C-alpha positions as CSV (number, residue, x, y, z in Angstrom):
1,X,92.3,159.3,68.6
2,X,93.2,162.2,70.9
3,X,90.6,163.6,73.2
4,X,90.3,167.3,73.4
5,X,89.8,168.8,76.9
6,X,88.2,172.2,76.0
7,X,87.3,174.8,78.5
8,X,85.0,176.9,76.4
9,X,85.4,180.6,77.1
10,X,83.1,182.5,74.6
11,X,85.0,185.2,72.8
12,X,88.3,184.1,74.2
13,X,88.8,180.5,73.1
14,X,91.3,178.2,74.9
15,X,95.0,178.0,75.0
16,X,96.8,174.7,74.1
17,X,99.3,173.9,76.8
18,X,100.5,170.4,76.1
19,X,99.5,166.8,76.2
20,X,99.3,164.1,78.9
21,X,98.8,160.4,78.3
22,X,97.7,161.1,74.7
23,X,95.1,163.7,75.7
24,X,95.4,167.3,74.6
25,X,95.4,169.6,77.6
26,X,94.3,173.2,77.2
27,X,93.5,176.0,79.6
28,X,91.6,179.3,79.7
29,X,93.0,182.1,77.7
30,X,95.0,184.5,79.7
31,X,97.1,187.6,78.8
32,X,100.0,186.8,76.5
33,X,103.0,188.4,75.0
34,X,103.0,189.4,71.3
35,X,106.6,188.5,70.6
36,X,106.7,187.8,66.8
37,X,106.2,190.2,63.9
38,X,105.1,189.6,60.3
39,X,103.5,191.4,57.4
40,X,100.2,190.9,55.5
41,X,98.5,192.4,52.5
42,X,95.0,193.9,52.9
43,X,92.5,192.2,50.6
44,X,88.9,193.5,50.1
45,X,86.2,191.0,49.3
46,X,88.5,188.0,49.0
47,X,87.3,185.1,46.8
48,X,88.4,181.6,46.4
49,X,87.5,179.9,43.1
50,X,83.8,180.6,42.9
51,X,83.3,181.7,46.5
52,X,82.7,185.4,47.0
53,X,82.4,187.1,50.4
54,X,81.1,190.7,50.1
55,X,81.9,193.1,52.9
56,X,84.9,191.2,54.0
57,X,88.4,192.6,54.5
58,X,91.3,190.3,55.4
59,X,95.0,190.7,55.9
60,X,96.5,187.9,53.8
61,X,99.7,186.7,55.5
62,X,102.4,184.2,54.3
63,X,100.8,180.8,53.9
64,X,103.9,179.2,55.5
65,X,103.0,180.9,58.8
66,X,99.8,178.9,59.3
67,X,101.3,175.8,57.7
68,X,104.1,175.8,60.3
69,X,101.5,175.8,63.2
70,X,99.3,173.1,61.4
71,X,102.5,171.0,61.2
72,X,103.2,171.5,64.9
73,X,99.7,170.4,65.8
74,X,99.7,167.3,63.8
75,X,103.3,166.4,64.8
76,X,102.7,166.9,68.5
77,X,99.0,166.0,69.0
78,X,98.2,164.0,65.8
79,X,95.3,166.3,65.0
80,X,94.9,167.1,61.4
81,X,93.8,170.6,60.4
82,X,92.2,171.7,57.2
83,X,93.4,174.9,55.6
84,X,91.2,178.0,56.2
85,X,89.2,179.2,53.1
86,X,91.7,182.0,52.6
87,X,94.7,180.0,54.0
88,X,96.9,182.1,56.4
89,X,94.9,185.3,57.1
90,X,93.5,187.7,59.7
91,X,89.9,188.7,59.3
92,X,89.4,192.4,59.8
93,X,85.9,193.0,58.6
94,X,83.6,189.9,58.6
95,X,80.6,190.5,56.4
96,X,79.8,193.7,58.2
97,X,78.2,196.6,56.3
98,X,80.4,199.7,56.7
99,X,78.7,202.6,58.5
100,X,80.8,205.4,57.2
101,X,83.2,205.9,54.2
102,X,81.2,203.4,52.2
103,X,82.3,205.0,48.9
104,X,86.0,204.4,50.0
105,X,85.6,200.6,50.5
106,X,88.8,199.8,48.5
107,X,90.8,202.5,50.3
108,X,93.1,200.1,52.0
109,X,93.1,197.3,49.4
110,X,96.7,196.2,48.6
111,X,98.3,198.0,51.6
112,X,100.9,196.1,53.6
113,X,100.5,196.0,57.4
114,X,102.8,194.8,60.1
115,X,101.3,192.8,62.9
116,X,102.5,191.2,66.1
117,X,101.4,187.7,67.1
118,X,101.9,185.3,69.9
119,X,103.0,181.7,69.4
120,X,100.3,180.5,71.9
121,X,97.9,178.4,70.0
122,X,94.2,178.8,70.8
123,X,91.2,176.6,69.9
124,X,87.5,176.1,70.5
125,X,87.9,172.5,69.6
126,X,87.0,173.1,66.0
127,X,89.0,176.2,64.9
128,X,92.6,177.0,65.7
129,X,94.3,180.4,65.8
130,X,97.0,182.7,67.1
131,X,96.2,186.0,68.8
132,X,97.2,189.1,66.8
133,X,97.8,192.7,67.6
134,X,97.8,195.4,64.9
135,X,96.9,199.1,65.2
136,X,96.4,199.4,61.5
137,X,93.7,196.8,61.6
138,X,92.0,198.6,64.4
139,X,92.2,201.8,62.3
140,X,90.6,200.1,59.3
141,X,87.6,199.0,61.4
142,X,87.3,202.5,62.9
143,X,87.6,204.1,59.4
144,X,84.4,202.2,58.4
145,X,82.7,203.0,61.7
146,X,82.9,199.4,63.0
147,X,83.4,198.6,66.7
148,X,86.7,197.1,67.8
149,X,85.6,195.7,71.1
150,X,84.1,192.3,72.1
151,X,82.5,191.6,75.5
152,X,83.9,188.8,77.6
153,X,81.7,186.5,79.7
154,X,82.8,188.4,82.9
155,X,81.5,191.7,81.4
156,X,84.9,193.1,80.7
157,X,85.7,194.6,77.3
158,X,88.4,192.9,75.2
159,X,90.2,195.3,72.8
160,X,91.8,194.1,69.6
161,X,90.0,190.7,69.0
162,X,92.1,189.8,66.0
163,X,93.5,186.4,65.3
164,X,95.4,184.6,62.6
165,X,93.5,181.6,61.4
166,X,95.6,178.4,61.4
167,X,93.0,175.8,60.4
168,X,89.9,173.8,61.2
169,X,90.0,170.4,62.9
170,X,89.6,167.6,60.3
171,X,86.1,166.0,60.8
172,X,87.6,162.5,61.4
173,X,89.7,163.9,64.3
174,X,86.7,165.2,66.3
175,X,85.5,163.0,69.1
């Protein structure tokens, strides 16, 4: 079993940088380049089988995108990842009640958005993701009166906290 060295940085996660003697080495999250571009479809209140999540908006991306990175993680580090509930996606609104434009909840449903992402893989030891940048997603949050900022441990404000979910560590691979 591979041991994870995780430097927990609340709100930021950690960046996977490689392995050494069978151990996974990761470092604090630092600024990165968004060098890849893809598209996603906005989905309001996504559901999976009988699961229903009200007040959620996700951008559903190509499932092959997350599958590619899950494959890289198991191939390189022998860590199995479970698919996220909505497979390859970016969460935009996460169970938050809209403050304004409540009657227009489905206004963006079905729209296609283009986003940029980095191929740097981040983890908190349980969840794995890629950082994402997308002005349209920021706009959707603002349209509903929701804040776009998160506060880092050092007191700075992080703009654009979006990420593309790759997966969740399989329970048997957690040490």
